[in-house]
N, C-alpha and C positions, 0 to 999 in steps of 0.2 A: 088603655090610657087615653085621656081626652083633655082638651082645652076647650072652653066655651067662651062665647062672646055675647054680651047683652046687646039689645037693640040700640041703646044710647051710644055704646062704644062703637058699634058697627057704623052708625050714622057719622060719628066723628072721624073714624078711619076713612070712610068714603069721602067725606068733605075734604080731608087732608090730601087724599090721593088725587082728587079732581083739581084742587088748588095747585098741587105739585105738577100735574100734567102727565104723570106716568107712574107706573108701579103695579105690581101684582097683588100686593097686600102688605102685611106688617109682620116683622119678625119679633118674637118674644123670646128673650134669652135670659140667662142668669150669668152674672159675672162676679168674680171675687172682689169684694169692696166693702167699705164701711166697718163700723165697730162690731156688727153682729155677724159678719162673714160674707154675706151675699147681697147683691142688689139686682133689681130687674133692669133689663136693657131693651129698649124698643127702637127699631129702625125700619125704614121702608125696604121692601124687597123688590128689586128690579129683575133679578134672575134667581130662580130657585136653585138650591144645592141638591144634589142627588140624594143625600141622606136625610133631608128635611122631612119632618112629619107635618102634614098640612091639615088644618081643621078649618071648617067653613061654617059660618053662621050669619044670617041676615045679609047674604050677598058679599061678605068679605072673607078673605083668607088670612089665617094666622099660621105662620111658619115657625116651627120649633126644631132646633137641632136635637139629636138623640141625647147628648150629655145633659142639656138643660131640662129635657122632658122628665127625667127622674125626679127633679125637684119641683116641677110645675104640674105634674099629673093631677087632674081634678080642678085646676085653677079656672076661675071665671074672671075674664077681663071685662071691667065695667068702666063707664065714664060718668063721673059725678060732678055736680055743681054744689058747692057749699058756701053760701054767702057770695063773696066776690071771687072766690077761688074755684077753679075747675081743673080736672085732670083725670087721668086713668087711675083706676083703683084695682088692685089685684086681690081677689078673694081666693087665697091659696090655703087649702086644708093641710098642707104639709109644714107650714110655718110653726116652729116651736117657741120662737122668741123673736122680738123685734127691738131695734134701738129706739131710744126716746124720740128722736127726730123723725122716725118713720122712713128713713132712707135705706136701711138695710135690715136683713132678717137672717135667721138661722133655721136649719131644718134638721 
């Protein structure tokens, strides 16, 4: 099982951690939400949990809890700019459906 991070995503995470002034990395999780069932959740990690799976790429660490990992296995975390919009993009091979607004997904 693995989570990967692209170089643009790693640069954005590093920039955010520096601006914040602390943090070990970023937590990627799945929560129940939205019309399709699940949504991605991102938060800074100041202290790792003992059960966390940790993935590293381009100098940043991504923390994933075991429950979320089953739905995130193989996911690539990217950071994209499209016109005036920018944000993290989740390339998740496990997604079977997504809602029209792009906020939630099903596996």
